C-alpha positions in Angstrom: -120.8 76.9 66.6 -118.3 79.6 65.7 -115.1 80.8 67.5 -114.2 84.4 66.7 -110.8 85.9 67.3 -110.5 89.7 67.3 -107.1 91.3 66.6 -105.5 94.4 68.1 -107.0 96.9 65.6 -110.4 95.5 66.4 -109.9 96.2 70.1 -107.9 99.4 70.2 -110.5 101.7 71.7 -113.9 101.7 73.3 -115.6 102.4 69.9 -113.9 99.3 68.5 -115.0 97.2 71.4 -118.5 98.4 70.9 -118.3 97.2 67.2 -117.1 93.8 68.5 -119.9 93.6 71.0 -122.4 94.3 68.2 -121.0 91.6 66.0 -121.2 89.0 68.8 -124.7 90.1 69.8 -126.0 89.9 66.2 -124.5 86.4 65.6 -125.9 83.8 68.1 -123.6 81.2 66.6 -120.5 82.8 68.1 -120.0 80.7 71.2 -116.5 81.7 72.1 -114.2 84.8 71.6 -110.5 85.1 71.7 -109.0 88.6 72.0 -105.7 90.4 71.3 -104.3 93.3 73.2 -105.3 96.9 72.2 -103.5 97.8 69.0 -102.9 101.2 67.4 -105.7 103.7 67.2 -103.9 105.8 64.6 -100.7 105.6 62.5 -98.2 106.9 65.1 -99.9 105.2 68.1 -98.2 102.6 70.2 -99.6 99.1 70.8 -100.3 98.2 74.4 -98.0 95.2 74.1 -95.1 97.5 73.2 -95.9 99.7 76.2 -95.8 96.6 78.4 -92.4 95.6 76.9 -91.1 99.2 77.6 -92.3 98.9 81.2 -90.4 95.7 81.5 -87.2 97.3 80.1 -87.5 100.1 82.7 -87.9 97.7 85.5 -85.0 95.4 84.7 -82.6 98.4 84.0 -83.5 100.1 87.3 -85.2 103.1 85.7 -88.3 104.6 87.1 -91.4 102.9 85.7 -94.3 104.9 87.0 -94.7 106.9 83.8 -94.6 103.7 81.7 -97.2 102.1 84.0 -99.4 105.2 83.8 -99.3 105.1 80.0 -100.6 101.6 80.0 -103.3 102.2 82.5 -104.5 105.4 80.7 -105.2 103.3 77.6 -107.4 101.0 79.6 -109.0 103.9 81.5 -110.0 105.4 78.2 -111.7 102.1 77.1 -113.3 101.5 80.4 -114.7 105.0 80.6 -116.0 104.8 77.0 -117.7 101.5 77.7 -119.3 102.7 81.0 -117.7 100.0 83.1 -116.8 100.8 86.7 -113.3 102.0 87.3 -112.9 99.3 90.0 -111.6 97.1 87.1 -108.9 99.6 86.4 -107.6 99.4 89.9 -107.6 95.6 89.6 -105.4 95.9 86.5 -103.0 98.2 88.4 -102.7 95.7 91.2 -102.1 92.9 88.8 -99.2 94.7 87.1 -97.7 95.8 90.4 -97.9 92.3 91.7 -95.9 91.0 88.8 -93.3 93.8 89.0 -92.8 93.2 92.7 -93.0 89.4 93.0 -91.4 88.0 89.8 -87.7 88.1 90.0 -86.7 86.2 86.8 -86.5 88.8 83.9 -87.8 86.4 81.2 -90.7 85.3 83.4 -91.6 88.9 84.2 -91.6 89.8 80.5 -94.1 87.0 79.7 -96.3 87.9 82.7 -96.4 91.6 81.7 -97.0 90.9 78.0 -99.9 88.7 78.9 -101.7 91.7 80.6 -102.6 93.2 77.2 -104.8 90.3 76.2 -105.9 89.4 79.7 -107.3 92.9 80.5 -109.0 93.2 77.2 -110.8 89.9 77.7 -112.1 90.9 81.1 -113.3 94.3 79.8 -115.1 92.7 76.8 -116.8 90.0 78.9 -118.0 92.8 81.3 -119.3 95.0 78.5 -121.1 92.1 76.7 -122.9 91.3 80.0 -123.7 95.0 80.5 -125.2 95.1 77.0 -127.4 92.1 77.6 -125.3 89.3 76.1 -124.5 86.7 78.7 -120.7 86.3 78.7 -118.0 84.9 81.0 -114.3 85.6 81.1 -112.0 82.5 81.3 -108.3 82.9 82.0 -106.1 80.3 80.2 -105.9 78.6 83.5 -109.7 78.5 83.9 -109.9 77.1 80.3 -107.1 74.6 80.9 -104.7 75.9 78.3 -101.5 74.3 79.4 -98.2 74.8 77.7 -94.5 74.0 77.9 -92.3 76.1 80.2 -89.8 77.9 77.9 -90.3 81.6 78.3 -91.8 83.4 75.2 -91.9 80.1 73.3 -95.0 78.3 74.6 -95.9 75.0 72.9 -99.4 73.6 73.6 -99.8 70.4 75.7 -102.3 68.2 73.9 -104.4 67.7 77.1 -105.5 71.3 76.7 -107.9 70.3 73.9 -109.8 68.0 76.2 -109.9 70.7 78.9 -111.3 73.3 76.5 -113.9 70.8 75.2 -115.5 70.8 78.7 -116.6 74.4 78.0 -118.6 73.5 74.9 -122.0 73.4 76.6 -121.6 76.8 78.2 -124.8 78.9 77.9 -122.6 82.1 78.0 -120.3 83.5 75.4 -116.8 82.3 76.4 -114.2 85.1 76.4 -110.6 84.0 76.5 -107.4 86.1 76.2 -105.0 85.0 73.5 -101.3 84.9 73.3 -100.4 82.9 76.5 -101.0 79.8 78.5 -100.0 78.4 81.8 -97.2 75.9 82.4 -97.5 73.0 84.9 -95.1 75.0 87.1 -97.7 77.8 87.3 -95.7 80.2 85.1 -97.4 82.5 82.5 -95.8 81.6 79.2 -96.5 83.5 75.9 -96.6 82.0 72.5 -94.2 83.2 69.8 -95.1 86.0 67.4 -98.7 85.8 66.2 -99.7 84.3 69.5 -103.3 85.4 69.6 -103.9 83.8 66.3 -102.5 80.6 67.7 -104.7 80.8 70.8 -107.8 81.4 68.6 -107.0 78.3 66.5 -106.4 76.2 69.7 -109.8 77.3 71.2 -111.6 76.6 67.9 -110.2 73.1 67.7 -110.8 72.4 71.4 -114.5 73.4 71.1 -114.8 71.6 67.7 -116.1 74.7 66.0 -117.7 74.5 62.6 -115.8 77.6 61.6 -113.2 79.9 63.0 -113.6 83.6 62.2 -110.5 85.8 62.4 -111.5 89.5 62.6 -108.9 92.1 61.5 -109.0 95.5 59.8 -109.1 93.9 56.3 -112.0 92.3 54.5 -109.9 89.9 52.4 -106.5 88.3 51.9 -105.2 89.7 48.7 -103.0 88.2 46.0 -100.3 90.7 46.8 -99.6 93.1 49.6 -101.9 96.2 49.2 -99.0 98.4 50.5 -97.0 97.5 47.4 -99.6 96.8 44.7 -102.5 99.1 44.0 -105.9 97.5 44.3 -104.7 93.9 44.3 -107.0 91.0 43.5 -109.1 89.8 46.5 -108.9 86.1 47.2 -112.2 84.5 47.9 -110.9 81.1 48.8 -107.5 79.4 49.4 -106.2 76.3 51.0 -104.3 75.9 54.3 -101.2 75.0 52.3 -101.4 78.1 50.1 -102.0 80.3 53.2 -99.1 78.7 54.9 -96.8 79.5 52.0 -98.0 83.1 51.8 -97.8 83.7 55.6 -94.3 82.3 55.7 -93.2 84.7 53.0 -94.5 87.9 54.4 -98.3 88.0 54.5 -98.9 89.5 57.9 -102.7 89.1 58.1 -102.5 85.5 59.5 -99.7 83.9 61.3 -98.5 80.7 59.6 -98.1 78.6 62.8 -101.7 79.4 63.7 -103.0 77.2 60.9 -101.6 73.9 62.3 -104.3 73.1 65.0 -107.0 73.8 62.4 -105.3 72.0 59.5 -105.2 68.8 61.4 -109.0 68.7 61.9 -110.0 70.7 58.8 -111.8 73.5 60.5 -112.3 76.3 57.9 -111.1 79.8 58.6 -113.0 83.0 57.6 -111.1 86.3 57.4 -113.5 89.1 58.4 -113.3 92.9 58.8 -114.5 94.2 62.2 -115.4 97.5 60.6 -117.3 95.9 57.7 -118.6 92.6 59.1 -121.3 92.3 56.4 -118.6 91.6 53.8 -118.0 87.9 53.1 -114.2 87.7 53.5 -111.6 85.2 52.4 -112.2 81.5 53.4 -109.3 79.2 54.1 -110.2 75.5 53.6 -108.5 72.1 53.2 -109.4 71.8 49.6 -110.8 74.2 47.0 -112.0 74.1 43.4 -109.0 75.1 41.1 -109.8 77.9 38.7 -108.2 77.4 35.3 -107.8 81.2 34.6 -106.2 81.8 38.1 -103.5 79.1 38.6 -101.5 81.4 40.8 -103.4 82.5 44.0 -100.9 84.9 45.5 -97.4 86.5 45.3 -95.4 87.5 48.3 -91.9 88.8 49.0 -89.9 88.6 52.2 -86.6 90.3 52.8 -83.5 89.6 55.0 -82.0 86.4 53.7 -78.4 85.2 53.2 -77.3 82.4 50.8 -74.2 80.3 51.5 -73.3 78.5 48.3 -71.0 75.4 48.2 -69.3 74.3 45.0 -67.6 70.9 44.8 -66.9 68.8 41.7 -68.5 65.3 41.9 -70.4 66.4 45.0 -73.2 63.9 44.1 -70.7 61.0 44.4 -69.8 61.7 48.0 -72.1 59.7 50.3 -73.2 61.8 53.3 -72.1 65.1 51.9 -75.5 66.8 52.4 -75.9 65.4 55.9 -72.6 66.7 56.9 -73.4 70.1 55.4 -76.7 70.4 57.1 -75.2 69.2 60.4 -72.9 72.2 60.4 -76.0 74.5 60.2 -77.7 72.5 63.0 -74.6 72.8 65.2 -74.8 76.6 64.9 -78.6 76.5 65.5 -79.3 78.0 62.1 -82.7 77.0 60.5 -82.4 76.3 56.8 -85.2 77.9 54.7 -84.4 76.7 51.1 -81.8 74.5 49.4 -81.6 75.1 45.6 -79.0 72.8 44.1 -77.2 71.5 41.0 -75.2 68.4 40.5 -72.0 70.0 41.8 -73.3 72.8 43.9 -75.9 73.7 46.5 -77.0 76.9 48.2 -78.2 77.0 51.7 -80.6 80.0 52.3 -81.2 81.2 55.8 -82.6 84.2 57.5 -79.9 86.8 58.0 -81.0 87.4 61.6 -80.0 83.8 62.3 -76.5 84.4 60.9 -75.8 87.6 62.8 -72.5 88.6 64.3 -69.7 86.2 63.3 -71.9 83.2 62.8 -71.6 83.4 59.0 -67.8 83.2 59.2 -68.0 80.4 61.7 -70.4 78.4 59.4 -68.2 78.9 56.3 -65.1 78.1 58.3 -66.6 74.8 59.4 -67.7 74.0 55.9 -64.2 74.5 54.6 -62.6 72.5 57.4 -65.0 69.5 57.3 -66.0 69.2 53.7 -63.0 70.8 51.9 -65.1 72.1 48.9 -63.6 73.9 45.9 -65.4 77.1 46.9 -67.7 78.6 49.5 -69.5 81.9 48.6 -71.8 84.1 50.7 -74.4 86.5 49.4 -76.3 88.7 51.8 -79.2 91.2 51.4 -81.4 88.8 49.4 -85.2 88.8 49.1 -87.3 85.8 48.4 -90.2 86.2 45.9 -92.7 83.4 46.4 -95.4 82.5 43.8 -98.1 80.3 45.2 -101.0 78.4 43.8 -102.2 74.7 43.8 -103.3 75.2 40.3 -99.7 75.8 39.2 -99.1 72.0 39.1 -101.5 71.7 36.1 -100.5 74.8 34.1 -97.7 75.0 31.6 -95.4 78.0 31.3 -95.8 79.7 34.7 -92.1 79.7 35.5 -91.4 81.2 32.1 -93.9 84.0 32.8 -92.1 84.9 36.0 -88.6 84.8 34.5 -89.8 86.9 31.6 -91.3 89.5 33.8 -88.2 89.8 35.9 -85.8 89.9 32.9 -87.9 92.6 31.1 -87.6 94.7 34.3 -83.9 94.3 34.6 -84.0 92.2 37.7 -81.2 89.7 38.2 -82.4 86.3 39.4 -79.9 85.1 42.0 -81.4 81.6 42.3 -84.6 79.7 41.8 -86.3 76.8 43.8 -89.4 74.8 43.1 -90.7 72.2 45.5 -91.8 68.7 44.4 -95.4 69.6 45.0 -95.2 72.3 42.3 -97.6 74.5 44.3 -94.9 77.2 44.8 -91.9 78.7 43.2 -89.2 80.8 44.9 -87.0 83.3 43.3 -84.1 85.0 45.1 -83.4 88.6 44.1 -81.5 91.4 45.6 -83.3 93.2 48.4 -83.0 96.5 46.5 -85.1 95.0 43.7 -87.8 93.3 45.7 -90.6 95.9 45.2 -90.0 96.2 41.5 -89.8 92.4 41.3 -93.1 91.9 43.2 -94.9 94.5 40.9 -93.5 92.9 37.7 -94.5 89.4 38.5 -97.9 90.4 39.9 -98.7 92.3 36.7 -97.7 89.3 34.6 -100.1 87.0 36.4 -103.0 89.2 37.4 -103.2 92.2 35.0 -106.1 90.6 33.0 -108.1 89.3 36.0 -111.0 91.4 37.2 
């Protein structure tokens, strides 16, 4: 049995929903479907989720919101009309949104409830259209499916009992259609997952139903070895591991959210990336283990921007027991997540996302370091990009780091720092943000220029 998740681009219009319906109809192994909210129909279009966020902003600031509400409902009216579904459903959607606007007084709870409408309405429409087209289908809200989560607004974490609840749906004779992105707290609140929430929902449902495979439909047929927006005709990846995908997702690959892999990784359910517009193409498969290719030790290269490095220098740092603990405690006290820690015997650099060091937080952190550790020097470098080179075959291949440094040097790119984990399945180079596109191109060409 398969679970299929369809992204926003796959559900942006009535024509796209018809494609989705055809995919489900032609594959009887698809037992459950998880849907996103309608995405962009064209380049300058606005996602429905963004329209819902704008509606919330108008409401809490006291501005008129009828125009924002109409913009949302017009998107669904276009889809409903195109599918030939009765407009009674549209009126139901209007009543749901108005009920949230009028009855939820907490601003954070209201935002979650409104954002959930994007996925929730799409699931109802798809289930209705599938039935209309002769495919027995049934809509299940997260409450119906038993998807229960913690109660922190916009930061839902799944309660483990949800898997047993979902498992009860396994024998359904109808295609199960569930909205992604949110669950229900024990207090009855609608709570959304963090970014990439529909991917997380899809993985949860796949695990709960013990699916043989989880298909994730987007507008791309493959995951590529580098971002197609930066590299022309990049190498298409046929197969990669959860760990490799996690590394690439973390460092900027937007096709699959890194946190969505966790439920699948734990039970080794494989993931297939598919293209809604070209479903016949065998896409990229994400698995627990794969055969390592000697001629392709590096599977992918990614680059993410917006990092800050706080570097501490102190002679005989390694002799001071508890030094690292005290240093990391300072970052924890300021609620700053640490991304990387390249170090030497008398120095260490703490790399964090710049957005987590906004305002005066950088100054506060460095001040605490000086006060509590009294190092020789504390330096801060902002506007960094992290170039990440990933591949489980790297562990068995000599000279890969030299290839990267050679490519960067020949292109006049200054390496600010380098970090390699003990697993040797990834290398991280920090470069200036102004150099990140050139760095990505240089390193990609070094590893993949001779690969068909």
